[in-house]
N, C-alpha and C positions, 0 to 999 in steps of 0.2 A: 340480394344477400347470398353470398357464395355458399355452395354446398359441395360435398364430396360426391361426385357423380358415380353411380354404380351402373356399370354396363349390363345390359340384358344378357341372360344366359342363352346358350345355343345360337349365338349370333356371331358371324365371322368378324373377328377383331379388325379394327382399322389401324393403319400405320404399324403393321407387324414387322416391316422390314427395318433393317439397321442403316445407319448413316454410312457405314463402310460399304455395304452392298450397293447403296445408291451411288457412291463415288465410283465404284468399279463399273457399274452399269453405264454411267455417263462416259467414262473413259473408253469402254468398249465400243459404244455407239459413235463417239467422236473419231475414234481410230478406224471406224468402218469394219471392225472385226465382227460385229453383230448388228442386226437391225434392231429397231425399237421394240418390236413385238417379241423377237427372240430374247433380247435382254430382259424384257418384262417377265417372260416365263421363267428364265433361268434364275433370276434374282428375286422372284416373287414380289415385284413392284408393279402396281397398276400402270398400264401403258400411258394413260392420260397424265398421270402424275409424272412419269418419266419424261414425256414430251415437254410438259410445262417446266420441269426443272432444267432440262437441257436448254430450252429457249432462254430461261432466266439465268443460266449458268450458276445455279444455286444447288449446292450439295449438302446443305445442313438440314437436319431433321427438326421440324418445328413441333411445338406442343399443340394438341387440339384444344379448341375452346377459345374463350376470350382471353386476351392478354392481361397481365396483372394491372392493377389500378395505377401503380407508379411506373410501370414499364420495366422491362428486363434490366436495362442498364442502370436505372435508378435504384432498383432493388439490390443489384450487386454493390452499388455504392453504400447503401444502407447496411448491408451485411458486413462490409469492411469496416464501416464506422462502429458498428456494435462490437466487433472484434478488437478495435483500437480501444474502446472504452473499457473492455474487460482487461486488457493488458495494463491499463493505467490504474486498475483497482476500483473502477466505477461501473461494473457490469450492470446494464439496465434491467429493470423488471419488465414484466409483461405489459403493464399499463404504461410504463415509460416508452417502450417501443411503439405502442399504439399511438401515443401522443406525438412522438417524433414523426411517425408516418403521416399523421393528419396534417401537422404543420408543414412537413416537407411537400406534400401534395398541394397544400394551399399556397405555399411559396412559389411552386412551379406553375400555378394556375392550371392544374390538371382537373379534368372532370372525374368526380368520384362519388360514391354513395356511402361514405363513411358516416355521415350524419343523417339518420332517418328522420322523417317528419315528426316533430314533437320530441326529438332526442338531440340535445345540444351539449354532448359531453366533450366535444372538441378532441375526440380521439377516434382512431379506427376501431371497428368492431372486433369482437372475439373470433368471428368466423374468418375475417380477413387474416387475423393473427395466426390462427392454426393453419390456414392455407399457405401463408407466408413461411411458416416453419416447415411445412411439408414440402414446399418447393426448394427450400434451402436446407438440405440435410446436414450441412456443416455446423448448423446451430442446434442447440437443444436446451430444454429447460432444466436447470440444475439448482439444487439447494446450496446457497452460498454460505461461506464461513466468514465470520468477522475477523478482520485483520486491523489491529490498532495502528494508528498513525506512526507511533514510535517504531513498531516492528517493520512497517512499510519503508521507513527511512533507513532503519538500521541494517536491514538485510541487503547489503550492497557488495559488489564483487571485491572491492578494495579491502574492506574489513575482513571478509572471509579469506582472501588470499594471504593477508598478514597473519591470520590465525594459523593457517596450515603451514606457513613458513616457520612460525614459532614452534609449532608442534613437531615438525620435522627436525629442527635443530635440537629440541629437547630430547627426542627419541634417539638421535645420534649421539648426543653428549653423554647420556646415561645408559647407552646400549640397551634400549628397550624395544627395538624393532621386532625382535623375535621372542618377546616375553609377554604374551597376552595376559598371563596371570598377574602381571604387575601394572596393568593399565586399568584404572577404576574410574567410574563415573558415579557421582553422588548428587542426588536432587531430592526435593520434597514437594509434595502436592497435597492439596486440600480435598477432603471428602465431606459431604454433607450427611449428617446422621438423620437420614430420611429416605423415603422411597420416591422415585421420580416416575410419573406416568409415561408410558410409551404408546406407540400406535397399537390400537386394539381392533378387534372385529366386533361390530355391532349391527343392529338392525338397520337396513337401508332406509334412508329418509329420517333418521333420528336427528332431532334438533340439537340435543346436547347429550354427550356421553361422559359420565363421571367415573373417575377412578379414585378410590379412597386412599388418602395419604396419611401417614402417621401424625404429621404436624403441618402447620402452615408453612413454617420455615425451620428446618432443623439446625442443630448446632454444628459447627464446623470442627473438624479434626484433621491434623496434618500427619502425613505418613512419610518418614524418611526412608528412602530406598538407596541401595548402593550395590553395584554389580561390576564385575570385571569382564574383559574381552574373552575370557574362556567360557563364560556363561554361568559363573558362580555368583549367587546372591548372598549378601550379608543379611543377618536377621533384621527384620524391620523394627522401627521405633515409632511409637505414636506420641503425638504432642497434643495435650488438652489444656484448656484454660482452667486454672484453679491453683490451689496450694496443696491440698492433701492428696496423696497418691493412693488410689484404690487398686490393689493388685488383681481384684476380681475382673477388672476390665480386660485383662490380658488372657482371659480364658478363651481358648479356641485359637489363639495366635500360634505361629510356628515357635519351636523351641528357641530359647535365648532371646526372645523378643523383649522389649522394654517399653516403659511408659514414662515420659517426661511431662512435668507440669510447669506451665508458664502462667505467672500471676496476671499478666496483662492481656494476653491473647493466646490463641492456639497456634501461632506462628513461631518459627524458629528464631532464636536470637544468638548473639555471639557466645554467651555463656553455655547455652545448650549445645551449640555446635562444637565447642571445645570439649564439653562433656562426652559428646558422641565420639569424637576423635579418640579420647582416652579410654573409653569403656567398650566401644564397639569396633572401631576401625583398626587401631594400632595392635590390639591383641591378635587380630586375624590376618594382618598383612604379612606377605612373604618377606623373606630376608632381602636386604639390599634396598636399592632405591625403587620407589613406586611412584607412579604418576596418578594424581587424583584430579580429574577434570570436573569443574563445577562452574555454576553461573556466578555473576558478579553481585549477588545479593550482599547487603551490608553486613549480615551476620557471618559471611564467609571471609571477609577481608578487613574488618574494622578492629580486630583484637590483636594487639602486638604479642600478647602471651601465646595466642594460638599460632601465630607465624613462627615464633621462637620454638614452640613445641614441635611443629611440623618439621623444622630444619633439624632438630635434634634426633628425630626418628626417621630421617631420610625420606620425607614425603615431599615430592615436587607438586605444588598446587598450581594447576594451570587454569586461569580464569577465561571463560568464553567472552567474546565481544557482547556488548549490550544488545538486547532485543534480537538475538539470533538463535536462541535456544530451540525454536521450533524446527530448525534445520540442522543444527550442529550438536545438540545434546542427545546422546544415545537413548537415555531413558524416556525422553519426551517422544522420540521417534517410534519406539517399539514396545514400551512397557506400560506407561500410565494409562493409556487408552484401553488396552485389554483389562487392566486391573479395575478401572471404573466400570467397564461394561459387565464384568463378572460380578462386581459388587452390586450393581443395579439389579442383576438377575437374582442374586441372593436376597436382597431386600424385598423384591417382589414375591419370591417364594415364602419369605418369612411372614409377609402380610397375609398370605393365603392360608398358612398353616397355624399361625399363632392365634391364641385366644384373645389376648388383650390388645393386639394390633398396635403395639407401642415399641417403636425402635428408639432405644435410648442408650446410655453409656454401658448399661449392663450387658447388652447383646451385641454392641458394635464390634467387640473383639472377635466374636464368632463369625460375623458376616465378613469382616475384612480378612480374617484368617482363611476362610474358605476361598475367597476371591484371590488371595495371595498365592495359595497353592496351585491354582489353575493358571495364573498369569506369570508367575516367576519360573519360567522354563528356560532351559539352555538356549533354545532356538530364539526366544524373544530377546535374550540378552545379547547374543552374538549378532543377531540381525541388526540391532541398534548400532553397534560399533561398525558394522559393515555399511549400513546406510549412510552414516556420517563420514565415512572415509578415514576414521581414526585407526582402526585395525581391521583388515590390512590397510596401510596408509594409501589414500587415493584422494588427492586434492581436487580432482575433476568430477567427483561422483555426485555432487549436489545438483539436482535437476534445474533446468533453466527457469521453470515456472516459479521457483522461490525468488528469483531476481527480476521477474517481469515488471513489478511495480517500480522498483528503483531504476531499472534499465530504461523504462519509458517515461520517467520523470527526471530529466537532467536538472543540473543546478539552475536555480532561478532565484531572482531577487524578490519576486512578489509571492504572495500566498497562493492564490488560485487564479490562474490566467484564463482569459477567454481567448481561445484559439480559433474563433470564427474567422479571424484574419490571419492566415498562415504567416509564420515568421520567415524572414529572409535567411536562406542558407544555401551554400554552394555544395554540389555533390558531383561525383564522378559518373558520367553517363555510362561509361563502359561497364560499371558494376550493376546496372539495372537490367533485369531480365525482361524479355519482350512481353511476357504475359502480365508483368506487374505495371506496365506503363499506362498511366491515365493522364491524358493531356490536361484535364481540369485540375488535377491534384498537383501539377507542377508550376502553378502560378504562385508567386510570392509577392507580398505587398511591401513596398518601401516608400513611405510618405504617400504621395498620391499616384505613384507609378506602379504598374504591374511589371515585374521583371520575369523574364522567361530564359532559363539557362539551357543551352542545347549545343550540340555540334552537328556536323553534317550527317553522321551515321544516325544519331538520335532523331534528327528531323525526319529521316526516312521511316523510322519505326513509328513515329507519331502519326505520320501520314497514313501508314498502313492501318494503324489503330482506329483511324477515323471511319473505316468501312462500317456500314450498317448502322451508323448513328442517325439520330433524328435530324430534321432539316435545320433547326437552330444551331445545333452543335456543328453540323457540316459547314454552315456559313461562317460560324465563328472561327473554326479551324482553317477554313480557306482564307479568311482575312488575316489570321496570324501568319500563315505561310507566305502570303503575298507580301505583307509588310516586312517580313524577315529578309526577303531578297534585297531590299534596299540597303541593308547593312552587311550582307555577306555575298561574295561573288561566287555563287554555286551555279553549276550548269543549268541554264534556264530550261533547256529541253528536258532534262532529267526531272526537274521539279514539275513541269507541266505534265509529264507522263505519270508521275506519282500522284498528282492531284486527280488525274483522270480515273485512278483506281477507286476513288470514292463512289463512283457511279455504279458500283456493283449491285446496289440495292434497287430492286425493280421499281418500287413505289416512288423513288426519287430519281430514277434514271433519266426521265425525260427532262425534268427541270435542271438537273445537274449538267446534262449534255449541252443545254442551251447556254449555261453560264461558263462552260469550259473555254469556249473560244474567246469570250471577252476577258477572262482571267489571264489567258496566255498573252493577249495583247497588252494587258497591264504589266505583265512580267517583262515583255520586250521593252516597253517604254521605261520601266523602272531600271532595268539593267543597262540601257543605253544612255540614260540621262545622267547617271552617276557612276563613275568609275572608282572602284576601291581595290586596293592591293589584295591579291589572293592570299588566303592564309597559308602558312608554310606546311601545315599538317591538318588532316581532317579531324584530328583529335583535339585541336585547339578549340576551346569553348568560347562562344561569343555571348555577350550579355546585351539584350535588347530591351528597351523600355516601351511600354504601350500604355497610352492614356485612354480613359473612357472606355475600357473593355466591358462588354456586357457581363452580367452576373452569370456564373456557371452553376450547374446543379450541385457540384461538390462544395462550392462556396455557400450555396443555400443551406446545405446539410450542416455545415460547420456553424452557420448562424442559428439554425434551429436547435441543434444539440452540440454546443461547444465542448471541446475536449478539455476537461479540467486537469490541472497539474498540481503536484504537491511541492511545497517549498522544501528544498533539500538543504536545510541548515543544520550543522552538527550541534547537538546539544552540549552544553557545558558539563552536564552530569554523565554524558555517555563515555564509556571507557572501552578501550581496545583490549585485545587479548594480551595477557601478561602472566608472568610467573609470580604468584603471590609470595612464595617462600624464598624469593631471591634476596640477596643482601641489600640491593638498592631499594626494594619495597620496604624492608624493615627500617632502613634509614629514613625513608620518606615518612613512614608511620611515626617514628620518633620525632621527626621534625614537626609533624602535624600535632602530636601530643603536646610538645613544648609550646607550639603556637597557640593551641587551645588554652593552655594554662595561662599564658600571657594575656590572651584576650579575656579570659575569665577574671583575672586580677584587675585588668583595666576596667572591665564592666562593673566589677564590684566597687571599685573606687569611684567611678562615675555615678553609680547608683547611690552610694553613701553620700556623695556630694550633693546629688539631686535631693536626697531626703533632707540633708542639712539645710539646703537652700529653701526647700519646701517649708521646713519648720520656721526658718527665719522670715519667709514671706508671710506666714500666717500669724501676724502680729497686729496689735492695735496701737493707734497713736495715744501716747500717754497724756495728751492734753485734751483732745476732742473725742477720744475712744473710738474713732472710726477704723475699721479693719482695712489692712493694706490691700487685700484682694477685692474689697468692695468700694475702693476709691473711685469716685465718679469724675471729679475735676482733675485736670492734668497738673498736679502739684508735686513738686519734688519732696522727697523724704530725706531727713538727715538723722544722724545718730549722735546722741549726746556724748561728748568726749569724757564726761565724768561718770555718769550712771550707765552708759552704753545702751540706753533705751531709744526706741525709734519714735519719730514724731514728724508731723508736717513742717515744712520750712516756714509756713505762714502762721503756725500755731505758737511760735516762740518769739520773744522780744530780745533774746540774748545771743543771737548769732548761732554758734555751734553748740550751745547748751540749751537744755530744756528750761522752762520757767523756774522750776524749783531749784535746779542746780545753778541757774543764772543768778537768782536772788541770793543764794548762799555764797556764791563767788563774789557778788557785789558787796555783801556784808563783810566778807573776809578782807576784801580790798580796803574798805573803809577803816576796819580795825587796824590793818597794817599801816595805813596812812596816819591814823591818830597816834599810833605807837611811835612812828618816826618823829612826829611833831613833838611828842613828850620828851623824847630822847635828846632833841636839840635844845 
């Protein structure tokens, strides 16, 4: 069980020298500028350590103690895999990493002590995990934030670029580049009428720490906020569910604040938004054209009267792309979080100072009003427009981490893919940095063949990267390089020289030296037995197929923890950035209204027809009195041509008439016949 070793005090520290000093000392000794003992004293390196490193030609500084259970190279692969999972939106938890490490070690057949006797959790222990985190300081434990699937798909570079292009054209068209007072952002957010417990200080070892809340679940209230790029906020508006308006709720709110009532819910709708435009926004807007940026909620773009009113008052309404407000909406970037933080503090103070401990509608105005005064500052407003690149205009200001999920989840036809088998893709070798090259990660699978893409320069880099690998990896890479010679006519002496560089590792030096001669002979036989035209340039890439290649550690890791991907299909309801108050939008709205009217008329006709048919279907046979809907035998029904009543076809003896009408018709026919006979 690993522990953090604490070195004894007043003891000379071991390995206090640096890797740079070791390299300098070795160079001085090899160039015969200094002796071993002199270099040892000058660079503070033990003489025996220096002799051993010179003999092994090893200038790297090793870590004291036992090596990690997975090995240094495999741990590096695990770290890269965790970082890939994060960029795809699936950052693993502590238990997930421990499970991956256990399965990875099991797949590699490594000796480990993850499972103690009597403990079969199938995961690495917590001590291993914290040691792993301590060895790899580029990783850290963080509290994650939820990101909906729609926002993960919607926040892509194409949609954002189209929005900024439309924004630029709008600012140029209406000459608003240097008018921050004419650029507004409007949004609404919900607040719960209750206090929310936070992290508290309590007695160590307490099993359960309680904090009193006003209610189990408080009522929701919406706050409409609007600010411009100069830092000026318009008076807030509250929305509550109900019919009767109680002005006492606004006590404590900023001047000119208002309260809207919604009979159905506490959310905004098209009527309330139009009311807000008429009563709050238009009376306070500057002269001339103004730009109002808002999200694509249905209440903002579903009312034709609102669009007409906006055009009449020179309001250009710019709609943000769907599911991008977390990055592109100024109020979401800089205002609503401080507002809710201050409201949370006000609610906490109210619970401590109030006698009845009841947060309700009567006190919500005071709490929100106090939080509004602290959050609605000039700095918060202007920083929101600055962070989104709206004013000053900057289309490149959005950080890359907003796009990391969409960038790492390209278009795909399936929902979530198992990438344990890497997909085939070609890439330019010259774009790859030396430190990023991993031979195991450049295998791609195509049917039953493993395809390896390389050129002459890249082959050299991969041979250099094979240094200090374990014996299995060295043998695998030796086999790959030897087989490659059969399809590319590269200088055999150069390849043999590069292969010999693998022998730098002392523990494998003897075995690798014994194999080097046989490998060179195999290269001679391969190159002389098959003549191939020499490539015209070293940058021409060759594709070679290898069958029955042994499993590699990276492939094991992909099998243990496959990289999921998100299906990137554009939703039918998703909308791009657009000018809501434009003439085309109004015409489209009129067309939709007329279409809805036609559909409503057709639906009403169909409904009435169905009702009529339903009434006709609910009839009884006038002969046997059996209901039509309860008919068990497959018998046809007919309608009497005289009385228009329904009956079974088998229940009448008179064809298209019921028995009663049939007898009457038969009697009438007899009377007519008798009358004709009398007349003759």
